[in-house]
C-alpha positions in Angstrom: 0.0 0.0 0.0 1.4 3.3 -1.0 1.6 6.4 1.2 -1.3 8.2 -0.6 -3.6 5.2 -0.2 -2.7 4.9 3.5 -3.4 8.4 4.4 -6.7 8.4 2.5 -7.9 5.3 4.2 -6.7 6.5 7.7 -8.8 9.7 7.2 -11.9 7.5 6.3 -11.8 4.7 8.8 -13.5 6.6 11.6 -16.4 7.6 9.3 -16.7 4.0 7.9 -16.8 2.3 11.3 -19.3 4.9 12.7 -21.5 4.1 9.4 -21.3 0.6 10.0 -22.2 0.9 13.7 -25.1 3.1 12.7 -27.1 0.2 11.5 -26.3 -2.4 14.4 -24.2 -3.3 17.2 -21.2 -5.2 16.1 -18.0 -6.7 17.6 -14.5 -6.2 16.3 -14.1 -9.1 14.0 -17.6 -8.4 12.5 -16.4 -4.8 11.7 -13.2 -6.1 10.1 -15.3 -8.5 8.0 -17.9 -6.0 7.0 -15.3 -3.4 6.0 -13.5 -6.1 3.8 -16.6 -7.3 2.3 -18.6 -3.9 1.6 -15.4 -2.5 0.0 -14.4 -5.6 -2.0 -11.2 -5.8 0.0 -10.1 -2.2 -0.3 -10.7 -1.3 3.3 -9.4 -4.6 4.8 -8.2 -3.7 8.2 -6.1 -5.6 10.7 -6.8 -5.8 14.4 -3.7 -3.5 15.1 -5.3 -0.8 12.9 -8.9 -1.4 14.0 -8.8 -1.5 17.7 -6.8 1.7 18.2 -9.6 3.5 16.1 -12.4 2.0 18.2 -10.6 3.0 21.4 -10.2 6.6 20.1 -13.9 6.7 19.0 -14.9 5.4 22.5 -12.7 7.9 24.2 -14.5 10.7 22.1 -17.8 9.5 23.2 -18.9 8.4 19.7 -19.2 4.7 20.5 -19.7 2.7 23.6 -18.8 -0.8 24.2 -20.1 -3.8 26.4 -19.0 -7.3 27.0 -21.4 -10.0 26.1 -21.2 -13.8 26.5 -22.6 -16.0 23.6 -23.8 -19.6 23.9 -22.2 -20.5 20.4 -18.8 -19.5 22.0 -19.4 -21.4 25.2 -19.7 -18.2 27.3 -16.5 -16.6 26.0 -17.3 -12.9 26.0 -17.1 -10.6 23.0 -16.8 -6.8 23.2 -19.7 -5.2 21.2 -19.6 -1.5 19.9 -22.6 0.6 19.6 -22.8 4.1 18.1 -23.9 6.8 20.7 -26.1 9.9 19.8 -23.1 11.9 19.9 -21.5 9.5 17.5 -24.6 9.8 15.2 -24.2 13.6 15.1 -20.6 13.4 14.3 -21.2 10.8 11.6 -23.7 13.2 9.9 -21.4 16.1 10.1 -18.5 14.0 8.9 -20.5 12.6 5.9 -21.4 16.2 4.9 -17.7 17.2 5.2 -16.7 14.1 3.1 -19.2 14.9 0.5 -18.1 18.5 0.2 -14.4 17.2 0.1 -15.3 14.8 -2.8 -17.1 17.4 -4.9 -14.4 20.0 -4.4 -11.6 17.4 -5.3 -13.5 16.2 -8.3 -14.0 19.9 -9.5 -10.3 20.4 -9.4 -9.2 17.0 -10.8 -11.7 17.3 -13.5 -10.6 20.7 -14.4 -6.9 19.5 -14.5 -7.7 16.6 -16.6 -9.4 19.0 -19.2 -6.5 21.3 -19.6 
């Protein structure tokens, strides 16, 4: 992965995780799987990338977590993440900002390609 791709992905990961959590409560491995599947592998994340972002989102009050045991795993607990109302507000603002960013970038890139 080159530096440009890495920086672009880093900037989007918060928004993408919040978006996934806006639909339902998920645990870490589910988030990694959904990122990978929905982006056809483009946003495949490793645990070492994902969990620091989740901890940062939790520290900011955008997500909350809770441990739950499941029968399928013989009572082994999983840490589930849920978006908070503050996280929903942040997600909405971030999506608007991202859309503005994309539009402005496309205007410039399209203009440069036309020259």
